[in-house]
OpenMM code with the backbone's topology and positions (N, CA, C; nanometers):
from openmm import Vec3, app, unit

residues = "MET SER GLU LYS LEU THR GLN ILE ASN LYS ASN ILE GLU ALA ILE LEU LYS LYS LYS ASP TRP THR MET TYR ARG LEU ALA LYS GLU LEU GLU LEU PRO TYR SER ASN LEU HIS ASN ARG PHE THR GLY LYS ALA LYS TRP THR ILE ASP GLU LEU PHE THR LEU ALA GLU LEU LEU ARG THR ASP ILE MET ASN LEU ILE ILE GLY GLU THR GLY LYS GLU LYS LEU ILE ASN ASP LEU ARG LYS GLU ASN GLU ALA LEU LYS GLN GLU ASN GLU ASP LEU LYS LYS TYR LYS THR ALA ILE GLU ASN LEU LYS ASN ILE LYS".split()
positions = [
    Vec3(0.0859, -0.1171, 0.0000),
    Vec3(0.0000, 0.0000, 0.0000),
    Vec3(0.0905, 0.1233, 0.0000),
    Vec3(0.0552, 0.2199, -0.0813),
    Vec3(0.1369, 0.3409, -0.0912),
    Vec3(0.1307, 0.4200, 0.0395),
    Vec3(0.2345, 0.4990, 0.0592),
    Vec3(0.2411, 0.5808, 0.1808),
    Vec3(0.1250, 0.6795, 0.1876),
    Vec3(0.0898, 0.7377, 0.0719),
    Vec3(-0.0198, 0.8356, 0.0672),
    Vec3(-0.1526, 0.7688, 0.1025),
    Vec3(-0.1761, 0.6494, 0.0467),
    Vec3(-0.3000, 0.5773, 0.0757),
    Vec3(-0.3063, 0.5408, 0.2234),
    Vec3(-0.1937, 0.4995, 0.2796),
    Vec3(-0.1880, 0.4675, 0.4220),
    Vec3(-0.2232, 0.5905, 0.5050),
    Vec3(-0.1707, 0.7067, 0.4652),
    Vec3(-0.1988, 0.8302, 0.5386),
    Vec3(-0.3462, 0.8675, 0.5290),
    Vec3(-0.4052, 0.8518, 0.4118),
    Vec3(-0.5482, 0.8804, 0.3952),
    Vec3(-0.6294, 0.7909, 0.4878),
    Vec3(-0.5966, 0.6626, 0.4914),
    Vec3(-0.6689, 0.5696, 0.5786),
    Vec3(-0.6525, 0.6074, 0.7256),
    Vec3(-0.5316, 0.6476, 0.7644),
    Vec3(-0.5093, 0.6903, 0.9034),
    Vec3(-0.5920, 0.8147, 0.9353),
    Vec3(-0.5978, 0.9074, 0.8397),
    Vec3(-0.6766, 1.0291, 0.8609),
    Vec3(-0.8250, 0.9959, 0.8755),
    Vec3(-0.8743, 0.9053, 0.7911),
    Vec3(-1.0150, 0.8644, 0.7989),
    Vec3(-1.0417, 0.7964, 0.9326),
    Vec3(-0.9523, 0.7066, 0.9725),
    Vec3(-0.9699, 0.6367, 1.1003),
    Vec3(-0.9712, 0.7352, 1.2172),
    Vec3(-0.8861, 0.8373, 1.2118),
    Vec3(-0.8821, 0.9379, 1.3193),
    Vec3(-1.0140, 1.0144, 1.3268),
    Vec3(-1.0687, 1.0488, 1.2106),
    Vec3(-1.1968, 1.1210, 1.2081),
    Vec3(-1.3089, 1.0309, 1.2584),
    Vec3(-1.3072, 0.9037, 1.2179),
    Vec3(-1.4090, 0.8088, 1.2655),
    Vec3(-1.4027, 0.7958, 1.4173),
    Vec3(-1.2814, 0.7846, 1.4695),
    Vec3(-1.2644, 0.7701, 1.6141),
    Vec3(-1.3153, 0.8951, 1.6861),
    Vec3(-1.2812, 1.0110, 1.6310),
    Vec3(-1.3244, 1.1383, 1.6901),
    Vec3(-1.4769, 1.1486, 1.6930),
    Vec3(-1.5421, 1.0952, 1.5898),
    Vec3(-1.6880, 1.1009, 1.5805),
    Vec3(-1.7547, 0.9784, 1.6435),
    Vec3(-1.6722, 0.8874, 1.6971),
    Vec3(-1.7211, 0.7656, 1.7611),
    Vec3(-1.7998, 0.6783, 1.6629),
    Vec3(-1.7483, 0.6671, 1.5410),
    Vec3(-1.8086, 0.5823, 1.4388),
    Vec3(-1.7264, 0.4546, 1.4257),
    Vec3(-1.7942, 0.3452, 1.3927),
    Vec3(-1.7251, 0.2198, 1.3639),
    Vec3(-1.7164, 0.2017, 1.2128),
    Vec3(-1.6331, 0.1086, 1.1713),
    Vec3(-1.6232, 0.0762, 1.0285),
    Vec3(-1.7568, 0.0202, 0.9785),
    Vec3(-1.8231, -0.0550, 1.0635),
    Vec3(-1.9528, -0.1116, 1.0234),
    Vec3(-2.0547, -0.0009, 0.9971),
    Vec3(-2.0560, 0.0991, 1.0841),
    Vec3(-2.1487, 0.2104, 1.0625),
    Vec3(-2.1132, 0.2848, 0.9338),
    Vec3(-1.9837, 0.3060, 0.9115),
    Vec3(-1.9401, 0.3744, 0.7902),
    Vec3(-1.9827, 0.2967, 0.6659),
    Vec3(-1.9636, 0.1656, 0.6683),
    Vec3(-2.0043, 0.0821, 0.5543),
    Vec3(-2.1545, 0.0941, 0.5307),
    Vec3(-2.2312, 0.0920, 0.6398),
    Vec3(-2.3767, 0.1032, 0.6280),
    Vec3(-2.4159, 0.2386, 0.5696),
    Vec3(-2.3555, 0.3461, 0.6206),
    Vec3(-2.3877, 0.4808, 0.5730),
    Vec3(-2.3478, 0.5000, 0.4262),
    Vec3(-2.2362, 0.4380, 0.3873),
    Vec3(-2.1906, 0.4478, 0.2481),
    Vec3(-2.2629, 0.3494, 0.1560),
    Vec3(-2.3442, 0.2629, 0.2182),
    Vec3(-2.4165, 0.1583, 0.1449),
    Vec3(-2.3197, 0.0700, 0.0666),
    Vec3(-2.2118, 0.0330, 0.1360),
    Vec3(-2.1115, -0.0572, 0.0801),
    Vec3(-2.1065, -0.1832, 0.1646),
    Vec3(-2.0814, -0.2975, 0.1027),
    Vec3(-2.0554, -0.4154, 0.1849),
    Vec3(-1.9304, -0.3893, 0.2706),
    Vec3(-1.9308, -0.4398, 0.3919),
    Vec3(-1.8175, -0.4173, 0.4812),
    Vec3(-1.6875, -0.4644, 0.4169),
    Vec3(-1.6929, -0.5739, 0.3419),
    Vec3(-1.5714, -0.6276, 0.2791),
    Vec3(-1.5111, -0.5278, 0.1799),
    Vec3(-1.5954, -0.4534, 0.1087),
    Vec3(-1.5442, -0.3516, 0.0157),
    Vec3(-1.4707, -0.2413, 0.0918),
    Vec3(-1.5297, -0.1987, 0.2025),
    Vec3(-1.4671, -0.0958, 0.2848),
    Vec3(-1.3360, -0.1486, 0.3438),
    Vec3(-1.3406, -0.2715, 0.3917),
    Vec3(-1.2215, -0.3348, 0.4487),
    Vec3(-1.1091, -0.3400, 0.3450),
    Vec3(-1.1438, -0.3709, 0.2210),
    Vec3(-1.0430, -0.3771, 0.1148),
    Vec3(-0.9747, -0.2420, 0.0932),
    Vec3(-1.0471, -0.1347, 0.1115),
    Vec3(-0.9870, -0.0016, 0.0959),
    Vec3(-0.8888, 0.0277, 0.2098),
    Vec3(-0.9222, -0.0190, 0.3286),
    Vec3(-0.8343, 0.0064, 0.4425),
    Vec3(-0.7154, -0.0883, 0.4486),
    Vec3(-0.7222, -0.1987, 0.3772),
    Vec3(-0.6081, -0.2909, 0.3738),
    Vec3(-0.5240, -0.2726, 0.2483),
    Vec3(-0.5683, -0.1855, 0.1582),
    Vec3(-0.4913, -0.1593, 0.0379),
    Vec3(-0.5233, -0.2495, -0.0794),
    Vec3(-0.6200, -0.3384, -0.0623),
    Vec3(-0.6588, -0.4265, -0.1733),
    Vec3(-0.7378, -0.3506, -0.2789),
    Vec3(-0.7979, -0.2406, -0.2387),
    Vec3(-0.8719, -0.1537, -0.3312),
    Vec3(-0.8382, -0.0100, -0.2941),
    Vec3(-0.8434, 0.0782, -0.3927),
    Vec3(-0.8114, 0.2189, -0.3686),
    Vec3(-0.9389, 0.3012, -0.3602),
    Vec3(-0.9307, 0.4096, -0.2835),
    Vec3(-1.0401, 0.5051, -0.2772),
    Vec3(-1.0452, 0.5814, -0.4087),
    Vec3(-1.1650, 0.6055, -0.4590),
    Vec3(-1.1783, 0.6948, -0.5743),
    Vec3(-1.2002, 0.8357, -0.5198),
    Vec3(-1.1748, 0.9334, -0.6016),
    Vec3(-1.1944, 1.0720, -0.5576),
    Vec3(-1.3415, 1.0974, -0.5248),
    Vec3(-1.4316, 1.0358, -0.6018),
    Vec3(-1.5753, 1.0501, -0.5731),
    Vec3(-1.6096, 0.9921, -0.4363),
    Vec3(-1.5499, 0.8778, -0.4038),
    Vec3(-1.5752, 0.8169, -0.2727),
    Vec3(-1.5235, 0.9068, -0.1606),
    Vec3(-1.4075, 0.9683, -0.1820),
    Vec3(-1.3530, 1.0576, -0.0794),
    Vec3(-1.4410, 1.1803, -0.0593),
    Vec3(-1.4947, 1.2350, -0.1694),
    Vec3(-1.5871, 1.3481, -0.1562),
    Vec3(-1.7136, 1.3058, -0.0817),
    Vec3(-1.7667, 1.1885, -0.1153),
    Vec3(-1.8858, 1.1367, -0.0472),
    Vec3(-1.8568, 1.1147, 0.1005),
    Vec3(-1.7409, 1.0576, 0.1283),
    Vec3(-1.7006, 1.0311, 0.2662),
    Vec3(-1.6858, 1.1619, 0.3446),
    Vec3(-1.6243, 1.2613, 0.2840),
    Vec3(-1.6083, 1.3911, 0.3506),
    Vec3(-1.7443, 1.4531, 0.3812),
    Vec3(-1.8349, 1.4441, 0.2854),
    Vec3(-1.9698, 1.4986, 0.3056),
    Vec3(-2.0412, 1.4236, 0.4175),
    Vec3(-2.0315, 1.2924, 0.4152),
    Vec3(-2.0964, 1.2092, 0.5159),
    Vec3(-2.0427, 1.2392, 0.6563),
    Vec3(-1.9112, 1.2563, 0.6664),
    Vec3(-1.8488, 1.2818, 0.7959),
    Vec3(-1.8483, 1.4303, 0.8327),
    Vec3(-1.9068, 1.5110, 0.7439),
    Vec3(-1.9147, 1.6566, 0.7651),
    Vec3(-1.7765, 1.7162, 0.7938),
    Vec3(-1.6862, 1.6879, 0.7018),
    Vec3(-1.5508, 1.7402, 0.7136),
    Vec3(-1.5034, 1.7842, 0.5760),
    Vec3(-1.3937, 1.8533, 0.5742),
    Vec3(-1.3327, 1.8983, 0.4494),
    Vec3(-1.2552, 1.7818, 0.3876),
    Vec3(-1.2601, 1.7688, 0.2564),
    Vec3(-1.1881, 1.6582, 0.1918),
    Vec3(-1.0383, 1.6658, 0.2210),
    Vec3(-0.9861, 1.7866, 0.2411),
    Vec3(-0.8435, 1.7995, 0.2730),
    Vec3(-0.8100, 1.7335, 0.4061),
    Vec3(-0.9055, 1.7285, 0.4977),
    Vec3(-0.8829, 1.6591, 0.6242),
    Vec3(-0.8640, 1.5097, 0.6014),
    Vec3(-0.9300, 1.4559, 0.4993),
    Vec3(-0.9126, 1.3146, 0.4670),
    Vec3(-0.7774, 1.2907, 0.4008),
    Vec3(-0.7366, 1.3832, 0.3166),
    Vec3(-0.6155, 1.3633, 0.2378),
    Vec3(-0.4884, 1.3954, 0.3162),
    Vec3(-0.4847, 1.5107, 0.3827),
    Vec3(-0.3624, 1.5472, 0.4548),
    Vec3(-0.3805, 1.5504, 0.6057),
    Vec3(-0.5004, 1.5260, 0.6528),
    Vec3(-0.5253, 1.5237, 0.7965),
    Vec3(-0.5526, 1.6621, 0.8514),
    Vec3(-0.6180, 1.6649, 0.9646),
    Vec3(-0.6528, 1.7936, 1.0246),
    Vec3(-0.5280, 1.8702, 1.0653),
    Vec3(-0.4311, 1.8014, 1.1254),
    Vec3(-0.3083, 1.8710, 1.1644),
    Vec3(-0.2253, 1.9039, 1.0416),
    Vec3(-0.2325, 1.8203, 0.9394),
    Vec3(-0.1613, 1.8480, 0.8147),
    Vec3(-0.2133, 1.9736, 0.7483),
    Vec3(-0.3434, 1.9927, 0.7552),
    Vec3(-0.4049, 2.1120, 0.6964),
    Vec3(-0.3581, 2.2366, 0.7707),
    Vec3(-0.3565, 2.2292, 0.9035),
    Vec3(-0.3105, 2.3427, 0.9836),
    Vec3(-0.1642, 2.3732, 0.9545),
    Vec3(-0.0827, 2.2682, 0.9428),
    Vec3(0.0592, 2.2865, 0.9130),
    Vec3(0.0762, 2.3510, 0.7763),
    Vec3(0.0000, 2.3043, 0.6786),
    Vec3(0.0072, 2.3606, 0.5441),
    Vec3(-0.0283, 2.5094, 0.5452),
    Vec3(-0.1341, 2.5441, 0.6163),
    Vec3(-0.1753, 2.6847, 0.6259),
    Vec3(-0.0660, 2.7678, 0.6920),
    Vec3(-0.0089, 2.7162, 0.8015),
    Vec3(0.0983, 2.7895, 0.8703),
    Vec3(0.2214, 2.8041, 0.7820),
    Vec3(0.2564, 2.6974, 0.7089),
    Vec3(0.3712, 2.7037, 0.6176),
    Vec3(0.3482, 2.8078, 0.5091),
    Vec3(0.2264, 2.8121, 0.4557),
    Vec3(0.1944, 2.9103, 0.3520),
    Vec3(0.2000, 3.0528, 0.4069),
    Vec3(0.1545, 3.0704, 0.5299),
    Vec3(0.1619, 3.2032, 0.5922),
    Vec3(0.3072, 3.2471, 0.6094),
    Vec3(0.3917, 3.1537, 0.6568),
    Vec3(0.5338, 3.1857, 0.6749),
    Vec3(0.5987, 3.2205, 0.5413),
    Vec3(0.5666, 3.1422, 0.4389),
    Vec3(0.6230, 3.1688, 0.3065),
    Vec3(0.5756, 3.3043, 0.2542),
    Vec3(0.4498, 3.3360, 0.2788),
    Vec3(0.3957, 3.4654, 0.2376),
    Vec3(0.4701, 3.5797, 0.3063),
    Vec3(0.4956, 3.5656, 0.4360),
    Vec3(0.5697, 3.6684, 0.5096),
    Vec3(0.7122, 3.6818, 0.4557),
    Vec3(0.7751, 3.5686, 0.4250),
    Vec3(0.9109, 3.5718, 0.3699),
    Vec3(0.9120, 3.6421, 0.2344),
    Vec3(0.8109, 3.6163, 0.1530),
    Vec3(0.8016, 3.6819, 0.0221),
    Vec3(0.7783, 3.8321, 0.0365),
    Vec3(0.6973, 3.8704, 0.1343),
    Vec3(0.6754, 4.0135, 0.1593),
    Vec3(0.8067, 4.0810, 0.1981),
    Vec3(0.8835, 4.0137, 0.2849),
    Vec3(1.0120, 4.0694, 0.3287),
    Vec3(1.1083, 4.0790, 0.2109),
    Vec3(1.1102, 3.9758, 0.1286),
    Vec3(1.1968, 3.9764, 0.0099),
    Vec3(1.1575, 4.0906, -0.0840),
    Vec3(1.0285, 4.1127, -0.0997),
    Vec3(0.9791, 4.2217, -0.1837),
    Vec3(1.0243, 4.3575, -0.1288),
    Vec3(1.0152, 4.3745, 0.0022),
    Vec3(1.0606, 4.4989, 0.0652),
    Vec3(1.2105, 4.5188, 0.0430),
    Vec3(1.2878, 4.4105, 0.0584),
    Vec3(1.4326, 4.4185, 0.0365),
    Vec3(1.4642, 4.4585, -0.1072),
    Vec3(1.3917, 4.4008, -0.2018),
    Vec3(1.4133, 4.4340, -0.3429),
    Vec3(1.3816, 4.5809, -0.3708),
    Vec3(1.2769, 4.6318, -0.3072),
    Vec3(1.2436, 4.7739, -0.3230),
    Vec3(1.3570, 4.8617, -0.2701),
    Vec3(1.4150, 4.8223, -0.1558),
    Vec3(1.5262, 4.8982, -0.0976),
    Vec3(1.6473, 4.8954, -0.1906),
    Vec3(1.6775, 4.7776, -0.2466),
    Vec3(1.7905, 4.7656, -0.3391),
    Vec3(1.7682, 4.8508, -0.4634),
    Vec3(1.6465, 4.8495, -0.5132),
    Vec3(1.6132, 4.9284, -0.6320),
    Vec3(1.6317, 5.0772, -0.6027),
    Vec3(1.5843, 5.1208, -0.4875),
    Vec3(1.5993, 5.2611, -0.4479),
    Vec3(1.7469, 5.2967, -0.4332),
    Vec3(1.8241, 5.2080, -0.3726),
    Vec3(1.9677, 5.2326, -0.3543),
    Vec3(2.0381, 5.2436, -0.4891),
    Vec3(2.0037, 5.1571, -0.5831),
    Vec3(2.0640, 5.1612, -0.7172),
    Vec3(2.0273, 5.2911, -0.7872),
    Vec3(1.9020, 5.3318, -0.7775),
    Vec3(1.8585, 5.4578, -0.8395),
    Vec3(1.9315, 5.5769, -0.7777),
    Vec3(1.9520, 5.5728, -0.6471),
    Vec3(2.0255, 5.6803, -0.5792),
    Vec3(2.1704, 5.6857, -0.6265),
    Vec3(2.2322, 5.5683, -0.6459),
    Vec3(2.3701, 5.5636, -0.6954),
    Vec3(2.3795, 5.6194, -0.8370),
    Vec3(2.2794, 5.5891, -0.9193),
    Vec3(2.2778, 5.6400, -1.0568),
    Vec3(2.2662, 5.7923, -1.0570),
    Vec3(2.1902, 5.8462, -0.9645),
    Vec3(2.1694, 5.9912, -0.9565),
    Vec3(2.2931, 6.0655, -0.9061),
    Vec3(2.3808, 5.9973, -0.8342),
    Vec3(2.5023, 6.0602, -0.7809),
    Vec3(2.5965, 6.0975, -0.8950),
    Vec3(2.6027, 6.0160, -0.9983),
    Vec3(2.6948, 6.0398, -1.1101),
    Vec3(2.6578, 6.1622, -1.1778),
] * unit.nanometer
topology = app.Topology()
chain = topology.addChain("A")
for resn in residues:
    res = topology.addResidue(resn, chain)
    for name in ("N", "CA", "C"):
        topology.addAtom(name, app.Element.getBySymbol(name[0]), res)
């Protein structure tokens, strides 16, 4: 089973545990035989994107929580914020360099 698929299954299991749902209840709600659901969690079958969207809707969560996990989503948002701040600082530095170069040109 791929690492990504394993992570998706772990994320789904964490959400199920948080909501106090069993695999049997999930299979019933998804109208799938339990064996089909079991195959997805053991890697014998893969989740389709449609199934993940249905699962997210059923569990009342964001599909990104299924794919990267709730903490993964928070980490991604924080990383993007940090990168945004770094880019803003870089932009300010470039403006200062541009001004300094223009000032040097004016000295001549």
